[in-house]
C-alpha positions in Angstrom: 0.0 0.0 0.0 1.9 3.0 -1.3 0.8 6.6 -2.2 2.0 7.7 -5.6 -0.1 10.8 -6.0 -3.3 11.1 -8.2 -4.4 12.6 -11.5 -5.9 15.5 -9.5 -2.9 16.1 -7.1 0.7 16.7 -8.1 2.8 15.2 -5.3 6.5 15.8 -5.3 9.0 13.0 -4.6 9.7 14.1 -1.0 6.0 14.5 -0.2 5.2 10.9 -1.5 8.2 9.6 0.6 6.8 11.4 3.7 3.3 9.9 3.2 4.6 6.4 2.7 7.1 6.7 5.6 4.2 7.8 8.0 2.1 4.8 6.8 5.0 2.4 7.3 5.8 3.8 10.8 2.1 3.9 11.7 2.5 7.5 12.9 0.5 10.6 12.2 1.8 12.7 9.4 2.1 16.3 10.5 2.0 18.5 7.4 3.0 22.2 7.5 3.2 24.8 4.7 1.9 28.1 3.5 -1.9 28.4 3.4 -3.1 27.2 0.0 -0.4 24.7 -0.7 -2.7 21.7 -0.7 -2.3 20.4 2.8 -6.0 19.6 3.3 -6.4 18.3 -0.2 -3.5 15.9 0.5 -5.6 13.9 2.9 -8.5 13.7 0.4 -6.2 12.5 -2.3 -4.5 9.9 -0.1 -7.9 8.5 0.8 -8.9 8.4 -2.9 -5.6 6.9 -4.1 -5.7 4.1 -1.4 -9.4 3.6 -1.7 -10.2 4.3 1.9 -13.0 6.3 3.6 -12.0 9.9 4.7 -13.1 11.3 8.1 -12.6 15.1 8.6 -12.1 16.8 11.9 -11.8 20.5 11.3 -10.3 22.3 14.3 -11.5 25.7 15.5 -10.2 28.0 18.3 -12.9 26.6 20.6 -12.4 22.9 19.8 -11.4 20.7 22.7 -9.6 17.4 22.4 -12.4 15.6 24.3 -14.8 16.4 21.4 -12.7 14.2 19.2 -13.3 11.2 21.5 -16.9 11.7 22.6 -19.3 14.2 24.3 -21.7 13.4 27.1 -25.0 15.3 26.8 -26.0 15.6 30.5 -28.5 18.4 29.8 -30.5 16.2 27.4 -30.5 13.4 29.9 -31.8 15.7 32.7 -34.5 17.0 30.4 -35.6 13.5 29.4 -35.7 12.4 33.0 -38.0 15.3 33.8 -40.2 14.1 31.0 -40.2 10.5 32.1 -38.4 9.2 29.0 -37.2 5.6 29.3 -34.0 6.5 27.4 -32.5 8.0 30.5 -31.9 4.5 31.9 -29.2 3.9 29.3 -26.5 6.5 29.5 -25.1 5.4 26.2 -28.1 7.2 24.6 -26.4 10.5 25.5 -22.9 9.7 24.4 -22.0 11.4 21.0 -19.1 9.8 19.2 -16.3 12.0 18.1 -14.2 11.6 15.0 -11.5 9.6 16.7 -14.1 7.2 18.0 -15.6 6.9 14.5 -12.1 6.2 13.1 -11.2 3.7 15.8 -14.6 1.9 15.5 -14.5 1.5 11.7 -14.2 -2.1 10.5 -11.9 -0.9 7.7 -8.9 1.3 7.8 -9.8 5.0 7.3 -7.9 8.2 6.6 -8.5 10.7 9.4 -7.8 14.4 8.7 -7.2 16.6 11.8 -7.2 19.9 10.0 -5.4 23.1 11.2 -4.5 21.7 14.7 -2.7 25.0 15.5 -6.0 26.9 15.7 -6.8 25.2 19.0 -5.6 25.9 22.5 -1.9 25.0 23.1 -2.9 22.1 25.4 -5.0 20.5 22.6 -2.2 18.4 21.1 -1.0 17.3 24.6 -4.5 16.1 25.4 -4.4 13.7 22.5 -0.9 12.2 23.2 -2.1 8.8 24.7 -5.0 8.4 22.2 -2.8 8.9 19.1 0.0 6.8 20.6 -1.9 3.8 22.0 -4.9 4.1 19.7 -7.3 3.7 22.6 -9.3 5.7 25.2 -11.6 5.1 28.1 -15.3 6.2 28.3 -15.8 6.9 32.0 -19.6 7.3 31.8 -20.1 3.7 30.4 -16.9 2.0 31.5 -15.9 1.1 28.0 -12.4 0.9 26.6 -12.4 1.9 23.0 -9.6 0.4 20.9 -8.9 0.9 17.3 -10.1 -2.0 15.2 -7.8 -0.8 12.3 -5.1 1.8 13.0 -6.2 4.8 10.9 -3.9 6.8 8.6 -3.8 10.2 10.4 -3.0 13.4 8.5 -2.6 16.5 10.7 -2.2 19.9 9.1 -0.9 23.1 10.6 -0.4 26.6 9.2 2.4 27.2 11.8 0.3 29.9 13.7 1.7 28.5 17.0 4.4 26.1 18.1 3.3 22.6 18.9 4.5 20.7 22.0 7.7 18.6 21.7 6.0 15.5 23.1 3.4 15.8 20.4 5.9 16.3 17.6 7.9 13.3 18.8 4.9 11.1 18.0 4.5 12.4 14.4 6.3 12.1 11.1 6.9 15.7 9.9 6.8 17.2 6.4 7.0 20.8 5.3 5.4 21.4 1.9 7.8 23.8 0.1 6.1 26.3 -2.1 6.1 24.9 -5.7 8.7 26.0 -8.1 7.7 27.2 -11.6 8.0 23.7 -13.1 5.9 22.1 -10.4 3.4 24.9 -10.7 3.0 24.3 -14.4 2.1 20.7 -13.7 -0.4 21.8 -11.1 -2.0 24.3 -13.6 -2.1 21.5 -16.2 -4.1 19.3 -13.8 -6.7 22.0 -13.3 -6.8 23.4 -16.9 -5.7 20.8 -19.4 -6.7 22.9 -22.4 -5.2 26.2 -21.2 -3.1 28.2 -23.7 0.6 27.6 -22.9 1.5 31.3 -23.5 -1.1 32.4 -21.0 0.3 30.1 -18.4 3.8 31.2 -19.0 3.0 34.9 -18.7 0.7 34.4 -15.8 3.4 32.5 -13.9 5.9 35.3 -14.6 3.5 37.8 -13.0 2.5 35.5 -10.2 6.1 34.8 -9.0 7.0 38.5 -9.6 4.2 39.5 -7.2 5.4 36.9 -4.6 8.9 38.4 -4.7 7.7 41.9 -3.7 9.2 42.5 -0.3 6.8 43.4 2.5 3.7 41.7 1.3 1.4 40.9 4.2 0.1 37.9 2.4 1.8 36.4 -0.6 -0.6 34.8 -3.2 -0.7 31.0 -2.9 -1.4 28.1 -5.3 -5.1 28.2 -4.8 -5.2 31.9 -5.6 -3.2 31.4 -8.8 -5.8 28.8 -9.9 -8.6 31.2 -9.2 -6.8 34.0 -11.1 -6.2 31.8 -14.1 -9.8 30.8 -14.2 -10.8 34.5 -14.3 -8.2 35.3 -17.0 -9.7 32.6 -19.2 -13.3 33.6 -18.4 -12.6 37.2 -19.4 -10.4 36.2 -22.4 -7.4 38.3 -21.1 -4.8 37.8 -23.9 -1.2 36.8 -22.8 0.1 40.1 -24.3 -1.6 42.0 -21.5 0.3 40.0 -18.9 3.5 40.2 -21.0 3.7 44.0 -20.5 6.4 44.3 -17.8 5.9 48.1 -17.6 6.7 48.8 -13.9 4.3 51.8 -13.9 1.5 49.2 -14.2 2.4 47.1 -11.2 -1.2 46.0 -10.5 -2.0 42.9 -12.5 -5.5 42.6 -14.1 -8.1 41.0 -11.8 -5.7 41.4 -8.9 -8.5 40.7 -6.4 -7.9 37.0 -6.9 -4.2 37.3 -6.0 -4.1 40.1 -3.3 -6.3 39.7 -0.3 -5.8 42.9 1.7 -5.7 46.6 1.0 -2.1 47.0 2.4 -0.7 44.8 -0.3 -2.7 46.6 -3.1 -1.5 50.0 -1.8 2.1 48.7 -1.8 1.9 47.7 -5.4 0.2 51.0 -6.3 3.0 52.9 -4.5 5.6 50.9 -6.5 3.9 51.8 -9.7 3.7 55.4 -8.7 7.4 55.6 -7.8 8.2 53.9 -11.1 6.2 56.5 -13.0 8.0 59.4 -11.2 11.4 57.9 -12.0 10.5 57.4 -15.7 9.7 61.2 -16.2 
């Protein structure tokens, strides 16, 4: 069972090696990288390539580790007891399974995505150490010990917004997705737009990487934003010649709203164009 990428996902050699190493070691794969570099999509494509179900656990700032195991709804049980409902006699009726329980209880091996783990509280990863290591946990309300029937393939993503604890990192196989170079980006574009004009891709990539190289950008455009931009360029029939114009007094690319996501970066490019116009007089 090896991951070799898919027709919809361009995986570099080192990324494929990392995925297969994590599967072999039976450790969670911790994937970091810039937003928009395909970390979440990686889990989806691993599941598709290996023919396994995918379970998604999207982490928020308010997410607690316990929610991944189970939640006990004491309020509903109290309400039902006041109404005389017979369900109150079985506490299991008020236990809601979390994504880890779903993954552990599956008869077939699943791919479990724990997405953007760095959004949660700093104690969140530490609270999952035993569960991810031993692949089991205890349900105190029912006295059950839940053990994984099949050890899931766990993909954990992080945007590096906060440091993760050393004890947690020790239990993971780590991979940082480098931002794609121009050649890899061409392959990614071809996957999304097989019929796109080669000259348009060439000129668009020149502009795209030129924008990324501007010092001081608050948010550099990512792969997903390049794909959106190309889609708009094709929809509006923007000719490659428009993008080929390297006039520094026209620093703002057409349909820039797909690439630049805040007013500070737009103003920065506008100032660069203004300065270039003054110097050219």
